[in-house]
C-alpha positions as CSV (number, residue, x, y, z in Angstrom):
1,X,-96.0,-48.8,208.3
2,X,-95.0,-47.6,204.8
3,X,-94.3,-44.0,204.3
4,X,-96.8,-42.0,202.2
5,X,-95.2,-39.3,200.0
6,X,-97.3,-36.1,200.0
7,X,-94.6,-34.2,198.0
8,X,-92.3,-35.7,195.4
9,X,-89.3,-33.8,194.0
10,X,-85.8,-34.3,192.7
11,X,-83.9,-30.9,193.2
12,X,-80.5,-32.0,192.1
13,X,-78.9,-30.6,189.0
14,X,-78.7,-33.9,187.2
15,X,-75.3,-32.9,185.6
16,X,-74.6,-36.4,184.2
17,X,-77.8,-38.1,185.0
18,X,-80.4,-38.4,182.2
19,X,-83.0,-40.2,184.4
20,X,-83.5,-40.6,188.1
21,X,-86.1,-42.9,189.5
22,X,-88.1,-42.0,192.6
23,X,-87.6,-43.9,194.7
24,X,-84.5,-45.6,193.5
25,X,-85.6,-48.9,194.7
26,X,-89.2,-50.2,195.4
27,X,-92.2,-48.0,194.7
28,X,-93.5,-44.8,196.1
29,X,-96.6,-44.9,198.3
30,X,-98.7,-41.9,197.1
31,X,-102.3,-40.8,197.3
32,X,-104.8,-38.7,195.4
33,X,-103.8,-35.1,196.3
34,X,-100.0,-35.8,196.6
35,X,-97.8,-33.2,194.7
36,X,-95.1,-33.8,192.2
37,X,-92.8,-30.8,191.6
38,X,-90.9,-30.7,188.3
39,X,-88.2,-28.1,187.6
40,X,-87.6,-26.2,184.5
41,X,-85.1,-28.6,182.9
42,X,-87.0,-31.7,183.9
43,X,-89.9,-33.8,182.8
44,X,-91.5,-36.6,184.9
45,X,-92.8,-40.0,183.6
46,X,-95.4,-41.1,186.0
47,X,-95.8,-44.9,186.0
48,X,-97.7,-47.6,187.9
49,X,-97.3,-51.4,187.3
50,X,-94.8,-50.8,184.6
51,X,-97.3,-48.6,182.6
52,X,-96.8,-45.0,181.8
53,X,-99.8,-42.9,182.9
54,X,-98.6,-39.5,181.9
55,X,-95.6,-37.2,181.3
56,X,-95.6,-34.1,183.5
57,X,-93.8,-30.9,182.5
58,X,-92.3,-28.1,184.7
59,X,-94.4,-27.0,187.5
60,X,-96.2,-28.2,190.6
61,X,-98.7,-31.0,189.9
62,X,-101.5,-32.2,192.2
63,X,-102.2,-36.0,191.6
64,X,-105.9,-36.3,190.7
65,X,-107.8,-38.7,188.5
66,X,-108.7,-35.5,186.5
67,X,-105.2,-34.5,185.5
68,X,-104.0,-38.2,185.3
69,X,-107.1,-40.0,184.0
70,X,-105.5,-43.4,183.8
71,X,-105.4,-43.6,187.6
72,X,-109.0,-44.5,187.5
73,X,-108.1,-47.8,186.1
74,X,-105.9,-48.6,189.1
75,X,-107.8,-47.1,192.1
76,X,-111.0,-48.7,193.2
77,X,-113.7,-46.2,194.1
78,X,-114.6,-48.4,197.2
79,X,-111.4,-47.1,198.9
80,X,-112.3,-43.5,198.5
81,X,-110.5,-40.7,196.8
82,X,-107.7,-40.4,199.4
83,X,-106.5,-44.1,199.3
84,X,-102.9,-44.7,199.0
85,X,-101.5,-46.2,195.9
86,X,-98.0,-47.3,194.7
87,X,-96.4,-45.6,191.8
88,X,-93.1,-44.9,190.2
89,X,-91.8,-41.4,189.3
90,X,-89.0,-41.1,186.7
91,X,-87.4,-37.6,186.5
92,X,-85.9,-37.1,183.1
93,X,-83.4,-34.4,182.3
94,X,-84.5,-32.4,179.2
95,X,-81.2,-30.3,178.9
96,X,-78.7,-30.6,176.2
97,X,-75.9,-32.9,177.0
98,X,-73.1,-31.1,175.4
99,X,-69.4,-31.6,174.6
100,X,-69.5,-35.4,174.5
101,X,-66.4,-37.0,172.9
102,X,-66.2,-39.4,170.0
103,X,-63.2,-40.8,168.3
104,X,-62.2,-43.7,166.0
105,X,-60.8,-46.6,168.1
106,X,-59.5,-48.3,164.9
107,X,-58.6,-46.6,161.6
108,X,-61.4,-46.4,159.0
109,X,-60.2,-47.8,155.6
110,X,-61.3,-45.6,152.6
111,X,-60.6,-45.4,149.0
112,X,-57.9,-42.9,148.0
113,X,-58.3,-42.6,144.1
114,X,-55.2,-41.4,142.3
115,X,-52.9,-41.3,145.3
116,X,-50.3,-43.9,146.3
117,X,-51.9,-47.3,146.9
118,X,-55.3,-46.1,146.2
119,X,-56.5,-46.7,149.8
120,X,-55.9,-44.8,153.0
121,X,-56.5,-45.2,156.8
122,X,-58.2,-42.3,158.5
123,X,-58.5,-41.5,162.2
124,X,-60.8,-38.7,163.5
125,X,-62.2,-37.3,166.7
126,X,-64.6,-34.6,167.7
127,X,-67.7,-33.8,169.9
128,X,-71.4,-34.2,169.8
129,X,-74.4,-33.3,171.9
130,X,-77.7,-34.9,172.5
131,X,-81.1,-34.3,174.2
132,X,-84.1,-36.4,175.3
133,X,-86.9,-35.7,172.9
134,X,-89.5,-38.2,174.1
135,X,-89.2,-38.9,177.8
136,X,-91.8,-41.8,177.9
137,X,-90.2,-43.6,175.0
138,X,-86.7,-43.3,176.4
139,X,-87.8,-44.6,179.8
140,X,-89.7,-47.5,178.3
141,X,-87.1,-48.5,175.8
142,X,-83.8,-47.8,177.5
143,X,-84.1,-47.2,181.2
144,X,-86.6,-49.8,182.3
145,X,-86.7,-50.1,186.1
146,X,-83.2,-48.8,186.9
147,X,-82.8,-46.4,189.8
148,X,-80.8,-43.9,187.7
149,X,-79.5,-43.7,184.2
150,X,-76.2,-41.7,183.4
151,X,-74.7,-40.5,180.2
152,X,-71.9,-43.0,180.6
153,X,-74.5,-45.8,180.3
154,X,-75.5,-45.0,176.8
155,X,-72.4,-43.3,175.3
156,X,-70.9,-46.3,173.8
157,X,-74.1,-47.1,171.9
158,X,-74.4,-43.5,170.7
159,X,-70.7,-43.4,169.5
160,X,-71.3,-46.7,167.7
161,X,-74.2,-45.1,165.8
162,X,-72.1,-42.0,164.9
163,X,-69.1,-44.0,163.7
164,X,-71.2,-46.4,161.7
165,X,-72.7,-43.4,159.8
166,X,-69.4,-41.7,159.5
167,X,-67.8,-44.7,158.0
168,X,-70.7,-45.1,155.5
169,X,-70.4,-41.5,154.5
170,X,-66.7,-41.6,154.1
171,X,-67.1,-44.5,151.8
172,X,-69.7,-42.6,149.7
173,X,-67.5,-39.5,149.6
174,X,-64.2,-41.1,148.7
175,X,-65.7,-42.6,145.6
176,X,-65.3,-39.1,144.2
177,X,-62.8,-37.3,146.4
178,X,-59.3,-38.4,147.5
179,X,-58.2,-38.0,151.1
180,X,-56.5,-34.7,150.6
181,X,-59.8,-33.3,149.3
182,X,-61.7,-35.1,152.0
183,X,-59.9,-33.5,154.9
184,X,-61.2,-30.1,153.6
185,X,-64.8,-31.2,153.8
186,X,-65.2,-31.7,157.6
187,X,-68.3,-29.3,157.8
188,X,-70.1,-31.1,155.1
189,X,-69.1,-34.6,156.6
190,X,-70.4,-33.3,160.0
191,X,-73.7,-32.2,158.5
192,X,-74.0,-35.5,156.6
193,X,-73.5,-37.6,159.8
194,X,-76.1,-35.6,161.6
195,X,-78.6,-36.2,159.0
196,X,-77.9,-39.9,158.7
197,X,-78.0,-40.6,162.4
198,X,-81.0,-38.5,163.4
199,X,-83.6,-41.3,162.9
200,X,-81.5,-43.8,164.9
201,X,-81.5,-41.3,167.8
202,X,-85.2,-40.6,167.6
203,X,-86.1,-44.3,167.6
204,X,-84.8,-44.4,171.3
205,X,-86.4,-41.1,172.3
206,X,-83.3,-38.9,171.8
207,X,-82.3,-36.1,169.4
208,X,-78.9,-35.6,168.1
209,X,-78.3,-31.8,168.6
210,X,-74.8,-31.4,167.1
211,X,-71.9,-33.4,165.7
212,X,-68.6,-31.9,164.9
213,X,-65.4,-33.4,163.3
214,X,-62.5,-31.8,165.3
215,X,-59.8,-33.4,163.3
216,X,-59.6,-35.9,160.4
217,X,-56.2,-37.2,159.6
218,X,-54.2,-40.1,158.1
219,X,-53.4,-42.9,160.6
220,X,-49.9,-43.7,161.7
221,X,-49.5,-47.3,160.7
222,X,-46.4,-49.3,159.7
223,X,-46.1,-51.4,156.6
224,X,-46.3,-54.5,158.9
225,X,-49.7,-53.4,160.3
226,X,-51.0,-52.6,156.9
227,X,-49.9,-56.0,155.5
228,X,-51.6,-57.7,158.5
229,X,-54.8,-56.0,157.5
230,X,-54.5,-57.5,154.0
231,X,-53.9,-54.1,152.3
232,X,-50.5,-54.8,150.7
233,X,-49.1,-57.1,148.2
234,X,-45.6,-58.6,148.9
235,X,-43.8,-56.2,146.5
236,X,-45.3,-53.1,147.9
237,X,-44.9,-54.4,151.4
238,X,-41.1,-54.9,150.8
239,X,-40.8,-51.3,149.5
240,X,-42.7,-49.7,152.4
241,X,-40.8,-51.8,154.9
242,X,-37.5,-50.3,153.5
243,X,-39.1,-46.9,153.7
244,X,-40.0,-47.5,157.3
245,X,-36.5,-48.3,158.3
246,X,-35.0,-45.3,156.5
247,X,-37.5,-42.9,158.1
248,X,-37.2,-44.4,161.6
249,X,-33.5,-44.1,161.5
250,X,-33.5,-40.5,160.1
251,X,-36.1,-39.3,162.7
252,X,-35.1,-41.2,165.7
253,X,-32.0,-43.5,165.6
254,X,-33.1,-45.2,168.8
255,X,-36.5,-46.2,167.3
256,X,-39.8,-44.5,166.5
257,X,-43.0,-44.4,164.6
258,X,-43.4,-46.0,161.2
259,X,-44.5,-44.3,158.0
260,X,-47.7,-42.4,157.8
261,X,-49.9,-44.9,156.3
262,X,-52.9,-42.8,155.4
263,X,-51.7,-40.4,152.7
264,X,-48.0,-41.3,153.1
265,X,-48.3,-45.0,152.4
266,X,-47.0,-45.4,148.8
267,X,-46.7,-41.6,148.5
268,X,-43.5,-40.6,150.3
269,X,-40.3,-42.5,150.6
270,X,-42.1,-45.7,149.4
271,X,-42.8,-43.9,146.0
272,X,-39.3,-42.7,145.7
273,X,-37.9,-46.2,146.2
274,X,-40.2,-48.0,143.9
275,X,-39.9,-45.1,141.3
276,X,-36.1,-45.5,141.5
277,X,-36.3,-49.2,141.0
278,X,-38.7,-48.8,138.1
279,X,-36.7,-46.1,136.4
280,X,-33.5,-48.2,136.7
281,X,-35.0,-51.2,135.1
282,X,-36.5,-49.1,132.2
283,X,-33.3,-47.2,131.6
284,X,-30.9,-50.2,131.8
285,X,-33.0,-52.1,129.4
286,X,-33.0,-49.1,126.9
287,X,-29.3,-48.7,127.4
288,X,-29.8,-45.2,129.0
289,X,-27.7,-44.3,132.1
290,X,-29.7,-43.8,135.3
291,X,-29.3,-40.4,137.1
292,X,-25.6,-39.5,136.5
293,X,-24.8,-42.8,134.8
294,X,-25.3,-46.5,135.2
295,X,-25.1,-47.8,138.7
296,X,-21.5,-48.3,139.6
297,X,-20.1,-51.3,141.5
298,X,-19.2,-49.1,144.4
299,X,-20.8,-46.0,145.5
300,X,-20.6,-43.3,148.2
301,X,-23.8,-42.4,150.3
302,X,-24.3,-39.3,148.0
303,X,-24.1,-41.3,144.9
304,X,-26.5,-43.9,146.2
305,X,-28.9,-41.2,147.3
306,X,-28.8,-39.6,143.8
307,X,-29.5,-43.0,142.4
308,X,-32.5,-43.5,144.8
309,X,-33.6,-39.9,144.6
310,X,-33.5,-39.5,148.4
311,X,-31.3,-37.5,150.7
312,X,-27.8,-38.7,151.5
313,X,-28.6,-38.5,155.2
314,X,-31.4,-41.1,154.6
315,X,-28.9,-43.5,153.1
316,X,-26.5,-42.9,156.1
317,X,-29.3,-43.4,158.6
318,X,-30.2,-46.7,156.8
319,X,-26.6,-47.9,157.1
320,X,-26.2,-46.9,160.7
321,X,-29.5,-48.7,161.5
322,X,-28.1,-51.9,160.0
323,X,-30.6,-52.1,157.2
324,X,-28.3,-51.2,154.3
325,X,-25.0,-53.0,154.3
326,X,-21.9,-50.9,153.7
327,X,-18.2,-50.9,154.4
328,X,-16.6,-48.0,156.5
329,X,-13.2,-46.9,155.4
330,X,-11.9,-44.2,157.9
331,X,-14.9,-41.9,158.4
332,X,-16.4,-42.7,154.9
333,X,-19.0,-45.3,153.9
334,X,-18.8,-47.3,150.6
335,X,-21.8,-49.2,149.3
336,X,-21.7,-52.0,146.8
337,X,-24.1,-52.3,143.9
338,X,-25.2,-55.8,145.3
339,X,-25.9,-54.4,148.8
340,X,-28.1,-51.6,147.4
341,X,-30.0,-54.1,145.3
342,X,-30.5,-56.4,148.3
343,X,-31.7,-53.5,150.4
344,X,-34.3,-52.6,147.8
345,X,-35.6,-56.2,147.6
346,X,-36.0,-56.2,151.5
C-alpha cells in the first residue's frame, strides 16, 4: 500500500542545492489536510501532472482547496475531501549563492589603439553571485522533473552568459580606451556586465546579485601562438620570435614563458628590435652613422647591444641560447655584421 504523507518538509541547509524535489523519484501521495513546512530560506513549488498549482512561501501550509484552488480541477468531489492524490513538491532555495568563480578559458582579443600591434589579448577572473527570483519559472524552464538541481548543473551556462557580455563590453570600451586605461576601469566594467546580463538571468527565473572583476591582465602568449590565431604578419612575427628567444634566455636559460602578448606584444623587446632595424635603414640611406657609428663588420656584445638598443646581457643570452651566431675567443664573444642581420631576419 502506498505511503500517504501527512507532513512534507526538507530540513537540510541546501548549501549547493538550488532545488530539491520531494520525493526525488516518483510522486508523493498526499491528501487534503496534509501539511507542507517551508523554512525561511525556501519556497515550494507545488505541482501535479506537470502543472504548477501554487508557490508556497516560508511557514506551515495545510493543503486545502481553499489555499490551493487549482486542486479542485484534479480532485473529484465524489471521493470526498480526504481522498489521497499524487503531487510533486519542489523545494527551492531562495538564498544568495555567493562567491561563484568565473574566468576566461581563452584570451579575449581586444583592440589596443595607439599601442604596439593595435590589438591585445586579455585574461580575467573574478566572482559573481545569483539568487532565484521566480521559483515557478526556474523549475518549469530549467529543473523539469529532476530529483535535485545543484549550482554545478547551471554554472557553465551562467559563466557563458557573463563572458559573452564581458567580451561585448570590452569591444565597446576599447574603441575609445587602450588596454592600459582599460585595466583601471574594472569597477565600471563590472557594473556594465551586471546591467547587460540581468535580462538573461531573469529570463530563466534567476537574478544576478553581483559581478566582480578580480583581475584583468594581458595574456601570456608567444609569437607562435599569436601567429596561429592570425594576429601577426610575417615581418612582425619574425621580430617577436626573436624577442621571445632573447627574453626566454635572459629570464631562464633552461626555457620559460614567451613574451607578454597583451600589452607587451610589439611594445617591449619587439619594438626595440624593429625600431633598431628601422633606424638603421633610415640612417644608412641618409649617410648618417647609427648609434656610435655605422655597423662595424665585427662587434662585441656591448657594441651589438648599443646598436640594438637592448642590454648587453640580452645579446649574450641570445648567443648562449644558440639564436645569435657568434665566435668565442677566450672568454669574449665576437659577432659578425652578417650574423646580427640574419638574427634580425629570423
